[in-house]
C-alpha positions in Angstrom: 16.5 32.7 19.3 15.0 36.3 19.9 12.2 37.6 18.3 14.7 40.4 16.8 16.5 37.1 15.4 13.2 35.4 14.1 12.2 38.5 11.9 15.6 38.6 10.5 15.6 35.4 9.3 12.1 35.5 8.5 13.1 38.6 6.1 16.3 37.0 4.7 13.8 33.4 3.9 11.2 35.7 2.0 8.9 33.9 4.9 6.5 37.0 5.4 3.2 36.4 4.0 2.6 40.2 4.3 5.7 41.3 2.0 4.8 38.5 0.2 0.6 38.7 -1.2 0.6 42.9 -0.3 -2.4 43.7 -2.8 -3.3 40.2 -3.5 -6.3 38.3 -1.9 -7.8 34.7 -2.1 -6.4 32.0 -3.7 -4.1 34.6 -6.2 -2.7 35.2 -3.6 -1.5 32.0 -2.7 -0.4 31.1 -5.8 1.6 33.6 -5.8 3.6 32.8 -2.8 7.3 31.4 -3.6 10.0 29.8 -1.7 13.3 31.4 -1.1 16.7 30.4 -2.2 17.3 28.9 1.6 14.5 27.4 1.6 16.0 25.3 -1.5 19.8 24.9 0.4 17.7 23.9 4.0 15.5 21.0 1.5 18.7 19.8 0.2 20.3 19.2 3.7 17.5 17.8 5.1 17.1 15.2 1.7 21.0 13.8 2.6 20.0 13.4 6.2 16.9 11.5 5.1 19.5 9.6 2.6 21.4 8.5 5.4 18.6 7.8 8.0 18.0 5.2 5.3 21.0 3.9 4.4 21.5 3.0 8.2 17.6 1.9 8.4 18.1 -0.4 5.1 21.6 -1.2 4.8 20.5 -4.8 6.8 18.7 -5.8 3.6 22.0 -6.6 2.0 23.6 -7.6 4.7 20.7 -10.2 5.6 22.1 -13.3 4.5 25.6 -12.9 6.3 23.6 -12.2 9.2 21.2 -15.2 9.2 24.5 -17.0 9.1 26.3 -15.6 11.2 23.8 -15.1 14.0 21.7 -18.8 13.0 18.4 -16.7 12.7 15.2 -17.2 11.0 13.7 -15.0 8.0 11.3 -14.0 10.7 13.5 -12.7 12.7 15.7 -11.2 9.9 12.2 -9.4 9.4 11.7 -8.4 12.8 15.2 -7.0 13.0 14.6 -5.0 9.9 10.8 -4.6 10.6 9.5 -4.4 14.1 12.3 -3.6 16.6 12.7 -0.5 14.6 9.2 0.5 13.7 7.8 0.0 17.6 10.0 2.3 18.9 10.4 4.8 16.3 6.4 4.9 16.3 6.0 5.0 20.1 9.3 7.9 20.5 7.9 9.9 17.7 4.8 10.8 19.2 6.2 13.3 22.3 9.5 13.8 20.0 7.1 15.2 17.3 5.5 17.0 20.0 8.9 18.3 21.2 9.2 19.1 17.3 6.1 21.5 17.5 7.4 23.1 20.4 11.2 23.3 20.2 13.9 24.2 18.5 13.1 21.9 15.0 16.7 21.8 14.0 18.7 21.1 17.2 16.1 17.7 17.4 16.8 16.4 14.4 20.9 17.2 15.1 20.3 15.3 18.1 18.5 12.5 16.9 20.8 12.7 14.1 24.0 11.8 16.4 21.7 9.2 18.5 21.0 7.2 15.6 24.3 7.0 13.4 26.0 5.8 17.1 23.7 3.6 17.2 24.2 2.1 13.9 27.7 2.1 14.6 27.4 0.1 17.6 25.3 -2.7 15.4 29.2 -3.4 14.4 29.5 -5.1 17.5 26.5 -7.0 17.9 27.4 -10.8 18.8 23.9 -12.1 18.8 20.1 -11.5 17.9 19.3 -9.7 21.6 22.4 -7.1 20.8 21.2 -6.2 17.3 17.5 -5.8 18.3 18.9 -3.2 21.2 20.8 -1.7 18.8 18.0 -1.6 15.9 15.8 -0.2 18.8 18.4 2.8 19.5 18.2 3.5 15.6 14.6 3.9 15.5 14.1 6.1 18.7 17.3 8.2 17.3 15.1 8.4 13.5 12.0 9.1 15.4 13.0 12.3 15.7 14.1 13.6 11.6 11.0 13.6 10.3 8.0 15.4 12.2 11.2 18.5 12.2 12.1 18.4 9.0 7.7 18.0 7.8 7.5 21.0 9.8 10.7 22.9 8.3 9.6 22.2 4.8 5.9 23.4 5.9 6.9 26.2 6.9 9.7 27.0 4.5 7.4 26.3 1.3 3.8 27.8 0.8 1.1 24.9 0.5 0.9 24.9 -3.2 4.2 23.7 -3.2 4.4 21.1 -0.3 3.6 17.7 -2.5 6.3 18.9 -4.1 9.0 20.0 -1.5 7.5 17.0 1.0 8.3 14.5 -2.3 11.9 15.8 -2.7 12.3 15.3 0.7 11.1 11.6 0.8 13.3 11.0 -2.7 16.5 10.2 0.5 14.2 7.6 1.3 15.2 5.9 -2.1 18.1 7.2 -2.9 19.2 6.3 0.3 17.5 2.4 0.3 19.8 2.2 -3.0 22.8 3.3 -2.1 22.8 1.1 1.0 22.8 -2.1 -1.1 26.5 -0.9 -2.4 27.5 0.3 0.4 27.0 -2.6 2.1 27.7 -4.8 -0.5 31.3 -3.4 -1.5 32.0 -3.0 2.4 31.5 -6.9 3.1 33.5 -7.6 0.0 36.5 -5.7 0.5 36.1 -6.6 3.8 36.1 -10.1 3.5 39.1 -10.1 0.7 40.8 -7.8 2.5 40.8 -10.1 6.3 39.9 -13.7 5.5 41.2 -14.5 9.2 42.5 -12.5 11.7 40.2 -9.2 11.1 40.6 -6.3 12.8 38.9 -6.4 16.4 37.2 -9.4 15.1 34.6 -7.9 12.9 32.6 -9.9 9.8 32.3 -7.6 6.7 28.4 -7.4 7.8 29.8 -5.9 11.2 32.0 -3.1 9.0 29.3 -2.5 7.1 26.8 -1.3 9.8 30.2 0.8 11.2 31.1 2.5 7.6 27.5 4.0 7.6 27.2 5.0 10.9 30.3 7.1 11.9 29.6 9.4 8.7 26.0 10.4 11.0 28.0 11.9 14.1 29.8 14.6 11.5 27.1 15.3 9.4 25.7 16.7 12.4 27.3 20.0 12.7 26.4 20.7 9.0 22.7 20.0 10.6 23.2 22.4 13.3 24.1 25.1 11.6 20.6 25.5 9.4 18.2 28.4 10.6 15.3 28.1 11.9 11.8 29.7 10.3 9.2 31.2 11.7 5.8 28.2 12.0 3.5 29.3 10.3 4.1 33.1 9.1 3.6 31.0 5.1 0.6 30.4 6.1 -0.3 33.3 7.8 -0.9 31.4 10.9 1.5 33.1 13.2 2.3 30.6 16.0 3.3 31.8 19.8 6.5 30.5 21.1 5.2 27.6 23.7 6.9 29.0 27.0 7.5 24.8 28.4 8.2 23.0 25.8 9.9 20.1 27.8 7.0 19.9 29.8 4.8 19.0 27.1 7.0 16.4 26.0 7.2 14.8 29.1 3.5 14.7 29.6 3.2 13.0 25.8 6.3 11.0 26.9 4.0 9.5 29.6 1.2 9.0 27.8 2.6 7.0 24.8 5.9 5.1 27.0 4.7 1.6 29.0 4.1 1.6 31.9 3.7 5.5 32.6 1.3 5.2 30.2 -0.9 4.2 33.7 -0.1 7.6 35.1 -1.0 9.4 32.0 -4.6 7.6 32.3 -4.7 8.0 35.6 -4.4 11.6 35.2 -7.2 11.3 32.3 -9.3 10.6 35.0 -11.1 6.9 36.6 -12.8 6.3 33.3 -9.7 7.0 30.6 -8.0 4.7 33.3 -10.2 1.8 32.8 -10.4 2.1 29.4 -6.7 1.9 29.4 -6.6 -1.3 31.3 -9.2 -2.8 29.5 -7.4 -2.3 26.3 -3.9 -3.6 27.6 -5.9 -6.5 28.6 -7.9 -7.3 24.8 -4.4 -6.4 23.2 -3.0 -8.8 25.4 -5.1 -11.7 24.6 -4.8 -10.9 21.0 -0.8 -10.5 20.8 -1.1 -13.8 22.6 -3.1 -15.9 20.3 -0.4 -14.5 17.4 2.3 -16.3 19.3 0.7 -19.2 19.5 0.1 -19.9 16.2 3.5 -18.5 14.8 6.0 -19.4 17.9 7.4 -15.8 17.7 7.1 -14.4 20.8 9.6 -11.5 20.4 7.7 -10.2 17.2 4.0 -9.9 19.1 5.5 -8.6 22.3 6.9 -5.9 20.5 3.7 -5.2 18.5 1.8 -5.6 21.3 3.4 -2.8 23.2 3.5 -0.7 20.0 0.0 -0.4 19.2 -1.4 -0.5 23.7 0.8 2.5 23.7 -0.6 4.1 20.7 -4.0 3.2 21.8 -2.9 5.0 25.3 -2.0 8.1 24.1 -4.6 8.7 22.1 -7.6 7.9 24.2 -5.9 10.4 26.9 -4.9 12.8 23.6 -8.0 14.4 24.0 -7.8 15.6 27.5 -4.3 17.3 26.8 -4.8 19.0 23.6 -8.3 18.9 22.4 -7.7 20.7 18.8 -4.8 18.0 18.4 -7.1 15.6 18.9 -10.3 16.8 16.3 -7.8 17.5 14.0 -5.8 13.8 13.8 -7.8 11.1 15.9 -10.8 12.8 15.2 -10.9 13.2 12.2 -11.6 10.1 9.4 -10.2 11.5 6.6 -6.7 12.0 8.5 -7.0 8.5 9.5 -8.3 6.7 6.4 -5.5 8.6 4.7 -2.4 7.6 7.1 -3.6 3.9 6.9 -4.6 4.0 3.5 -0.7 4.8 3.1 0.0 2.4 5.6 -1.2 0.1 3.3 1.3 1.1 0.1 4.3 1.0 3.4 3.2 -2.3 4.3 3.8 -3.7 0.2 6.9 -1.5 -0.7 9.0 -1.9 2.5 8.5 -5.7 2.1 9.1 -5.8 -1.3 12.2 -3.3 -0.6 14.0 -5.9 1.8 13.0 -9.3 0.5 14.3 -8.4 -2.7 18.0 -8.8 -2.3 17.5 -12.4 -0.5 15.1 -13.1 -3.2 17.8 -12.5 -5.6 20.7 -14.6 -3.8 19.1 -17.3 -2.8 16.1 -18.1 -6.3 17.9 -16.3 -8.9 21.7 -17.5 -7.8 22.9 -14.2 -7.9 26.0 -13.2 -6.0 25.7 -10.3 -3.4 27.6 -7.4 -5.7 25.6 -8.2 -8.4 22.2 -7.9 -7.0 23.3 -4.8 -5.0 24.2 -3.2 -8.0 21.4 -4.1 -10.4 19.1 -3.6 -7.8 20.2 -0.8 -5.5 21.2 1.9 -8.3 17.8 1.3 -10.5 15.7 1.4 -6.7 17.6 4.4 -6.1 16.4 5.9 -9.4 13.2 4.3 -9.8 12.3 5.6 -6.3 13.6 8.9 -7.0 12.1 9.4 -10.3 8.6 8.2 -8.6 8.5 9.9 -5.5 9.5 13.8 -7.5 7.0 12.6 -10.3 3.8 12.0 -7.7 4.4 14.7 -5.6 4.5 16.6 -8.9 1.0 15.3 -10.0 -0.4 15.1 -6.5 0.2 19.4 -6.7 -1.0 19.2 -10.3 -4.3 17.6 -9.0 -5.2 19.6 -6.1 -5.4 22.5 -8.1 -8.6 20.8 -9.6 -9.6 18.8 -7.7 -9.4 19.0 -3.8 -8.9 15.5 -3.3 -7.2 14.8 -6.3 -3.5 13.3 -3.7 -5.7 10.7 -2.7 -6.2 9.7 -6.3 -1.8 9.8 -6.3 -1.8 7.7 -3.2 -4.4 4.7 -4.5 -2.0 5.0 -7.8 1.0 4.2 -6.0 -0.8 1.3 -3.9 -2.7 -0.3 -6.6 -0.4 0.1 -9.7 2.8 -1.8 -7.8 0.6 -5.2 -7.1 1.3 -7.5 -10.7 5.3 -6.2 -10.6 5.3 -7.3 -6.6 3.6 -10.1 -7.8 6.1 -10.5 -11.1 9.2 -9.7 -9.2 8.8 -12.8 -6.7 7.8 -15.6 -9.0 9.5 -14.9 -12.2 12.9 -17.2 -12.7 14.2 -14.1 -15.4 16.7 -12.0 -14.6 16.0 -9.3 -16.9 12.2 -9.5 -15.9 13.0 -9.6 -12.2 15.0 -6.7 -12.3 12.3 -4.7 -15.0 9.4 -5.6 -12.0 11.3 -4.6 -9.4 12.7 -1.0 -10.6 8.4 -0.7 -12.1 7.1 -1.2 -8.9 9.3 0.8 -7.1 8.7 3.6 -9.2 4.6 3.0 -8.8 5.0 3.0 -5.2 7.4 5.4 -4.4 4.8 8.0 -6.1 2.4 7.7 -3.2 4.6 9.1 -0.4 4.7 13.4 -0.9 0.9 13.2 -1.9 -0.1 11.6 1.4 2.7 13.4 3.6 1.4 17.0 2.4 -2.1 15.7 2.8 -1.3 15.6 6.6 -0.2 18.5 6.9 -2.4 20.1 5.1 -5.5 18.7 7.7 -3.5 20.3 11.0 -2.8 23.6 12.0 1.3 24.5 12.1 1.6 23.9 15.7 0.2 20.3 15.4 2.6 19.4 12.4 5.2 17.4 14.2 2.0 15.7 15.6 0.3 14.9 12.7 3.7 13.7 10.7 4.3 11.1 13.8 1.0 10.0 13.7 1.6 9.4 10.2 4.5 7.9 10.5 3.0 5.0 13.3 0.9 4.1 10.1 3.7 3.5 7.9 5.9 2.0 10.8 3.1 0.5 12.7 1.3 -1.2 10.2 4.2 -1.0 6.9 7.1 -1.9 8.3 6.4 -4.1 11.5 3.8 -6.0 9.7 5.0 -6.1 6.0 8.5 -7.6 6.1 7.5 -10.2 9.3 4.9 -11.1 7.5 6.5 -12.6 4.4 9.3 -13.5 6.4 7.0 -15.3 8.8 5.0 -17.5 6.0 8.5 -17.6 4.4 9.4 -19.6 7.4 6.6 -21.8 7.9 6.3 -22.4 4.0 9.9 -22.5 2.6 9.3 -20.3 0.0 10.0 -16.4 0.0 7.8 -16.6 -2.8 5.1 -17.5 -1.3 5.8 -15.1 1.7 5.3 -12.1 -1.1 2.6 -13.4 -2.7 0.8 -13.4 0.5 0.9 -9.9 1.5 -0.8 -8.5 -1.5 -3.9 -9.2 0.2 -3.7 -5.9 1.9 -4.5 -4.0 -1.3 -8.0 -4.1 -1.4 -8.1 -2.7 2.3 -5.9 -0.1 1.5 -8.1 0.7 -1.7 -11.0 0.9 0.5 -9.6 3.4 2.9 -8.3 5.3 0.2 -11.8 5.8 -1.0 -13.4 6.9 2.2 -10.2 9.6 2.7 -11.4 10.6 -0.5 -15.1 11.5 -0.2 -14.1 13.1 3.4 -10.9 15.2 2.3 -12.9 18.5 0.6 -15.1 19.2 3.8 -12.2 18.1 6.5 -10.1 20.9 4.9 -12.6 23.2 4.6 -13.6 22.6 8.0 -10.0 22.9 9.5 -10.1 26.0 11.1 -14.0 26.2 12.2 -13.2 22.1 14.0 -9.9 23.6 15.5 -11.5 26.8 17.2 -14.8 24.5 18.3 -11.9 22.6 20.1 -10.4 25.6 22.0 -7.5 26.7 19.4 -6.8 30.3 19.8 -7.2 31.2 16.2 
């Protein structure tokens, strides 16, 4: 896109700070910034993309019992398919793709990712065994890794700071609406397919396979709509216009080498002998820890994937300083940032587990059929998640005006308030109480996401927002998605009780509370010194 086109788009979007803030100064000027109608239109398209993102990701929940029966797999393997197989590669590729979102055309990147993850969801419909389904889930994870880094960066350039909590919460509502809709779509497709084809189904597909095809194919078509969006100018709304990167794919491949094993050894060697030795020692320690977990659990695939994921993140983080010292300073050398994302990772640990295992628990323990479980869990879950994330985003912006750490309070609420309702959900034998507790826990847990997302964006420079988002999602996926559903499934497999599995993982809540308390204390200083710390690390401001 030419400079003239960018300028024209910026004028259309109302994103030139000098136009909006002329004659004003300080906090009053910032408060007077408004989002343009096109910003709201762009946000609505991104919400639809995120809805599809989570339909494709979460549909496996309502299909779990059929997949388990057809492929002969355990609860631990189901947790692996839903969480780890997806999450590890989502996290790994999220970093280089987040860097690409910082340096390249975000709309094009999101379109490519949408087509990829939709194609791999459709490919899941042809899976004949655990290995094929694992490969498909890996592909879905790689494709979906493009979405939120690009989307968070776009939204932060469409909406001023005092509106970002709400805007990112609205975007994040797609997570909950998509997750709820996935249960409805999956159950309806399976039921109708099995009725229509009790024998001799087309291509020999079972109902759960047809469901993957039904949600995967539309995403390929949606890509054309996404491609029509206009790209805003980076940082203009914050008065921090960002220079265009001349060689965006060079930096993308540098990040790829830094995080994708075994290319990580090349990246570590480029950073110097000390970095290479540190990399090898880190790999050995992680391998030993994962081997011990394999001996304890007997689940090789889970801990091999986890080991690869954590080693890759370790490799990337330890070499980032040599490649981009300012980004390292504002992310990995920033305790406020780290405690915020790890604290939210604990929220994700519990909420991902509940959203995945809710339907199987209702079917197994409460005797509900698939369609009823999807209808009575899916629609209320979508409504609760939508309401919770919007209210949480609004509350985080309201609290921010009164308390520089106000958003952390919303995250802490999203961590602790749902715990009693998780316990009720997975212990009660009363259907009405089950549905009420599931609805309430989703409502409360969803409130944290917009606040956490907005905090990560405020702690970095505009050019770093894609990388910051990808780092944020390392926590939500490598802590929340990769470990939560699996841990509950592993305990369920060992005890033959899904209830025990879900109760056991509530122990993570106090850990998250401590992390968020530290973030609360550190955040004001971290935000106030952001530009100074970036400049000291070499940022051209």
